[in-house]
BAFI-3210 file (N, C-alpha, C; in Angstrom, 3 decimals, decimal comma, padded with zeros to 6 digits):
// residues 134
n [1|2|3|4|5|6|7|8|9|10|11|12|13|14|15|16|17|18|19|20|21|22|23|24|25|26|27|28|29|30|31|32|33|34|35|36|37|38|39|40|41|42|43|44|45|46|47|48|49|50|51|52|53|54|55|56|57|58|59|60|61|62|63|64|65|66|67|68|69|70|71|72|73|74|75|76|77|78|79|80|81|82|83|84|85|86|87|88|89|90|91|92|93|94|95|96|97|98|99|100|101|102|103|104|105|106|107|108|109|110|111|112|113|114|115|116|117|118|119|120|121|122|123|124|125|126|127|128|129|130|131|132|133|134]
n.u [028,612|029,447|030,813|032,946|033,543|035,973|036,366|037,942|036,455|036,194|037,461|035,595|033,551|030,087|028,465|026,462|026,503|029,143|029,141|027,303|028,718|030,875|029,447|028,349|030,713|031,599|029,645|027,516|024,310|022,663|022,869|024,543|025,489|027,987|029,252|031,741|033,288|033,948|032,330|032,309|030,057|026,544|023,489|020,388|017,430|013,976|011,181|007,928|005,221|002,502|002,153|003,653|006,130|009,575|011,421|014,128|017,153|019,803|023,161|025,509|028,195|031,166|030,957|031,064|030,766|029,115|027,746|026,799|024,400|023,077|021,524|021,720|020,067|017,943|016,535|014,248|015,820|018,392|021,355|020,763|021,318|020,375|020,566|021,046|022,036|023,856|025,064|027,688|028,371|030,665|030,191|029,562|026,941|024,190|022,848|020,486|019,265|017,779|020,066|020,574|021,114|024,078|025,790|028,871|031,962|034,616|036,409|036,021|035,191|034,076|032,258|031,065|028,909|028,128|025,083|024,130|021,921|018,979|018,741|017,422|014,489|013,090|009,799|006,834|005,025|001,890|000,572|002,532|003,669|006,224|009,102|009,700|011,263|010,278]
n.v [016,394|019,754|022,594|025,467|028,283|030,663|033,480|035,724|038,093|038,912|041,947|044,475|042,856|041,776|041,656|039,743|037,908|036,988|035,775|033,768|032,309|031,316|029,684|027,808|026,646|025,337|023,572|024,305|024,378|024,998|027,235|029,814|033,276|035,723|038,948|041,452|044,609|046,761|048,792|049,905|050,986|050,761|048,842|048,744|047,161|047,660|046,048|046,534|045,829|046,149|046,497|044,437|044,611|045,236|048,125|049,718|051,181|053,080|053,575|055,749|056,055|055,500|053,079|051,544|048,133|047,525|045,519|042,457|040,083|036,904|034,128|030,828|028,966|027,000|027,995|027,260|025,026|026,038|027,520|029,964|033,087|034,983|038,118|040,697|044,071|046,359|049,486|051,949|055,419|058,108|059,966|058,603|057,719|055,470|053,105|050,775|047,563|045,115|043,225|043,965|043,302|044,831|045,685|046,639|045,307|046,639|045,790|042,772|040,418|037,225|034,976|031,862|029,524|026,213|024,550|021,613|019,146|018,603|020,278|023,574|024,582|027,203|028,387|029,738|031,937|032,645|034,445|036,465|037,064|036,441|034,335|031,922|029,793|026,449]
n.w [-060,306|-059,877|-061,661|-061,596|-063,486|-064,051|-065,823|-068,018|-070,069|-073,576|-074,855|-076,511|-077,359|-077,262|-074,152|-073,173|-075,271|-075,094|-072,538|-073,052|-074,992|-073,441|-071,650|-073,441|-074,500|-072,255|-071,696|-069,983|-068,845|-066,857|-064,367|-062,395|-062,644|-062,136|-062,711|-063,188|-064,050|-066,805|-069,289|-072,676|-073,836|-073,137|-072,903|-071,611|-070,410|-069,614|-068,419|-069,230|-067,408|-067,874|-070,685|-071,589|-072,866|-073,626|-072,881|-074,249|-073,178|-074,209|-073,367|-074,075|-073,236|-071,261|-068,664|-065,426|-064,445|-061,738|-060,500|-061,778|-062,231|-062,816|-064,607|-066,083|-068,495|-070,655|-073,739|-076,069|-076,596|-076,757|-075,294|-072,866|-071,519|-068,830|-067,632|-065,271|-064,686|-062,663|-063,048|-062,935|-063,363|-064,379|-062,422|-060,233|-060,185|-060,269|-062,576|-063,807|-064,951|-067,169|-069,017|-072,299|-075,843|-076,963|-075,013|-074,743|-074,157|-072,239|-070,275|-068,557|-066,032|-065,283|-063,198|-063,458|-062,329|-062,426|-061,792|-060,355|-061,804|-063,853|-067,023|-067,069|-068,593|-070,447|-070,696|-072,197|-070,165|-069,468|-067,532|-067,121|-069,569|-070,165|-070,877|-068,759|-066,248|-066,661]
ca.u [029,572|029,359|032,079|032,927|034,421|036,355|036,735|038,017|035,702|036,953|037,223|034,933|032,454|028,835|028,556|025,611|027,020|030,367|028,757|026,669|029,800|031,598|028,563|028,291|032,011|031,777|028,445|026,715|022,928|021,951|023,888|024,442|026,534|028,357|030,204|032,145|034,190|033,618|031,845|032,465|028,689|025,643|022,093|019,601|016,009|012,974|009,987|006,659|004,312|001,170|002,164|004,443|007,185|010,795|011,889|015,588|017,848|021,194|024,080|026,589|029,437|031,805|030,383|031,590|029,806|029,205|027,256|026,040|023,951|022,169|021,433|021,845|019,067|017,736|015,376|014,105|016,923|019,670|021,852|020,173|021,832|019,500|021,489|020,699|023,244|023,903|026,192|028,049|028,990|031,816|029,743|029,171|025,495|023,868|021,822|020,334|018,205|018,005|021,120|020,109|022,199|024,686|026,690|030,185|032,941|035,958|037,087|035,029|035,532|032,852|032,272|029,894|028,856|027,150|024,247|023,778|020,519|018,535|018,717|016,194|013,937|012,177|008,547|005,995|004,182|000,775|000,292|003,527|004,097|007,665|009,524|010,257|011,568|009,086]
ca.v [017,339|021,051|023,263|026,926|028,853|032,061|033,790|037,100|038,196|039,598|043,374|044,816|041,926|041,963|040,979|038,553|036,952|036,395|034,864|032,621|031,538|030,604|028,618|026,753|025,968|024,541|022,729|024,708|024,641|025,360|027,824|031,208|034,133|037,010|039,622|042,821|045,142|048,068|048,726|051,083|051,491|049,781|048,795|048,165|047,068|047,692|045,338|047,144|044,734|046,380|046,293|043,233|044,958|045,818|049,431|049,671|052,440|053,008|054,437|055,969|056,481|054,460|052,787|050,408|047,121|047,418|044,176|041,749|038,814|036,260|032,683|030,112|027,930|026,737|028,588|026,559|024,092|026,747|028,175|031,290|033,829|036,054|038,926|042,061|044,849|047,650|050,193|053,235|056,344|058,867|060,784|057,604|057,497|054,105|052,771|049,332|046,952|043,856|043,363|043,758|043,276|046,145|045,996|046,395|045,109|047,212|044,739|042,103|039,132|036,529|033,712|031,098|028,312|025,223|024,012|020,236|018,831|018,670|021,619|024,350|025,032|028,339|028,226|030,929|032,068|033,526|035,550|037,548|037,336|036,162|032,942|031,646|028,385|025,582]
ca.w [-059,767|-060,548|-061,926|-061,602|-064,498|-063,850|-067,201|-068,516|-071,316|-074,618|-075,102|-077,763|-077,641|-076,543|-072,868|-073,097|-076,259|-074,543|-071,466|-073,708|-075,615|-072,385|-071,167|-074,471|-074,570|-071,049|-071,584|-068,821|-069,233|-065,627|-063,524|-061,967|-063,210|-061,550|-063,593|-062,872|-065,063|-067,383|-070,664|-073,534|-073,931|-072,529|-073,326|-070,523|-070,683|-068,548|-068,880|-068,833|-067,089|-068,432|-072,133|-071,849|-073,818|-073,090|-073,340|-074,224|-072,939|-074,643|-072,633|-075,043|-072,591|-070,462|-067,358|-064,670|-064,025|-060,288|-060,203|-062,796|-061,678|-063,748|-064,602|-067,351|-068,706|-072,076|-074,403|-077,352|-076,737|-076,866|-074,087|-072,682|-070,370|-068,344|-066,840|-064,859|-064,420|-061,985|-063,644|-062,344|-064,318|-063,872|-061,287|-059,221|-060,225|-060,682|-063,553|-063,760|-065,727|-067,873|-070,034|-073,669|-076,816|-077,121|-073,904|-075,347|-073,086|-072,163|-069,505|-067,723|-065,442|-064,914|-062,478|-063,865|-061,522|-062,848|-060,727|-060,734|-062,049|-065,240|-067,612|-066,891|-069,862|-070,358|-071,429|-072,143|-068,981|-069,843|-066,605|-067,188|-070,935|-070,237|-070,944|-067,445|-066,013|-066,675]
c.u [029,461|030,757|031,858|033,968|034,698|036,982|036,835|037,315|036,425|036,491|036,561|033,773|031,209|028,845|027,735|026,079|028,265|030,049|028,119|027,724|030,528|030,742|028,489|029,584|032,246|030,562|027,634|025,323|022,060|022,999|023,590|025,665|026,710|029,363|030,474|033,059|033,772|033,175|032,061|031,127|027,773|024,242|021,308|018,128|015,182|011,711|008,741|005,633|002,937|001,118|002,925|005,500|008,385|011,029|013,407|016,159|019,315|022,016|025,324|027,855|029,955|031,129|031,111|030,453|030,008|028,759|026,480|025,675|022,939|022,159|021,539|020,767|018,985|016,469|015,315|015,304|018,301|020,045|021,305|020,713|020,862|020,321|020,898|021,984|022,945|025,192|026,438|028,708|030,110|031,466|029,283|027,661|025,247|022,731|021,651|019,208|018,636|019,065|020,567|021,333|022,752|025,500|028,096|031,265|034,193|036,848|036,026|035,548|034,250|033,165|030,957|029,938|027,744|026,388|023,810|022,269|020,205|018,547|017,376|015,736|012,972|010,964|007,723|005,070|003,102|000,535|001,272|003,905|005,586|007,910|010,323|010,560|010,276|009,060]
c.v [018,639|021,603|024,763|027,398|030,301|032,500|035,293|037,111|039,118|041,047|043,565|043,918|042,303|041,098|039,691|037,495|036,248|035,413|033,598|031,724|030,699|029,454|027,479|025,953|025,046|023,668|023,028|025,098|025,012|025,942|029,251|031,969|035,360|037,644|041,037|043,299|046,522|047,876|050,039|051,776|050,391|049,907|048,033|048,173|047,158|047,048|046,010|046,036|044,900|046,110|045,041|043,458|045,522|047,191|049,422|051,070|052,253|054,018|054,569|056,527|055,348|054,318|051,600|049,424|046,956|046,042|043,658|040,401|038,205|034,763|032,139|029,043|027,675|027,433|027,969|025,668|024,716|027,390|029,602|031,902|034,968|036,844|040,288|042,764|046,073|048,307|051,505|054,119|057,141|059,823|059,902|057,468|056,095|054,063|051,265|048,842|045,623|044,089|042,996|043,576|044,692|046,603|045,630|046,426|045,950|046,209|044,098|040,750|038,491|035,272|033,024|029,777|027,413|024,733|022,615|020,055|018,918|020,116|022,286|024,842|026,178|028,082|029,502|030,853|033,103|034,680|036,734|037,952|037,072|034,669|032,668|030,160|027,595|024,612]
c.w [-060,563|-060,790|-061,872|-062,593|-064,116|-065,165|-067,422|-069,865|-072,287|-074,833|-076,469|-078,135|-076,842|-075,285|-072,816|-074,091|-075,746|-073,430|-072,036|-074,343|-074,568|-071,851|-072,176|-074,516|-073,380|-070,734|-070,328|-069,313|-068,042|-064,690|-063,126|-062,471|-062,336|-062,506|-063,085|-063,985|-065,512|-068,826|-071,382|-073,736|-073,423|-073,108|-072,267|-070,886|-069,428|-069,105|-068,325|-068,635|-067,722|-069,936|-072,552|-072,933|-073,067|-073,710|-073,176|-074,056|-073,308|-073,857|-073,490|-074,414|-071,726|-069,109|-066,732|-064,425|-062,521|-059,833|-061,400|-062,224|-062,632|-063,611|-066,015|-067,389|-070,207|-072,545|-075,793|-077,637|-076,834|-075,528|-074,025|-071,397|-070,056|-067,333|-066,523|-064,433|-063,564|-062,467|-062,908|-063,388|-063,653|-062,734|-060,128|-059,089|-060,747|-061,691|-063,481|-064,622|-066,317|-068,952|-071,405|-074,576|-076,936|-075,931|-074,358|-074,266|-073,298|-071,437|-068,620|-067,274|-064,928|-064,110|-062,828|-063,109|-062,031|-061,628|-061,155|-060,921|-063,529|-065,718|-067,319|-068,256|-069,623|-071,247|-071,251|-070,926|-069,274|-068,855|-066,702|-068,602|-071,144|-070,427|-069,666|-067,315|-065,940|-065,542]
res [m|s|k|t|i|m|q|r|l|r|k|g|e|d|l|v|s|e|l|t|r|v|c|r|e|n|a|i|t|r|g|s|i|q|v|i|g|a|m|e|s|a|s|l|g|y|y|h|q|d|t|r|e|y|e|t|h|t|i|d|h|h|v|e|i|l|a|g|i|g|n|v|s|l|l|d|g|e|t|f|v|h|l|h|l|t|l|g|d|d|k|c|r|c|l|g|g|h|a|m|t|g|n|i|i|f|a|a|e|a|v|i|t|e|i|p|g|d|a|l|n|r|v|y|d|e|p|t|g|l|k|l|w|g]
***
């Protein structure tokens, strides 16, 4: 049987860390995530396929989380949250990318849905240079 957690996340905390905490506390190792809200500052990544490196972009102003979508799996036996964000600024312009460390919550609400089945483990994928579901 699966469960769905609806959780307000703590102000001033890192978004991915908070989502990971909630998943760990609820023993979710395979699931999907939706999140909306606002952040004091943000950090988004873009993966360069040719160099196999993430480029991080810091946003040093307030933004709204228009859409956050992600998943939960295991990486090296630990809970791993993979999250992408679409953000809006005060001019209604959108920014988006992979959620990196440094997304500081102003207010956020998450829906985390456990998906029945064995835990998904991430393993290194040579063709992409990423750790993907095995």
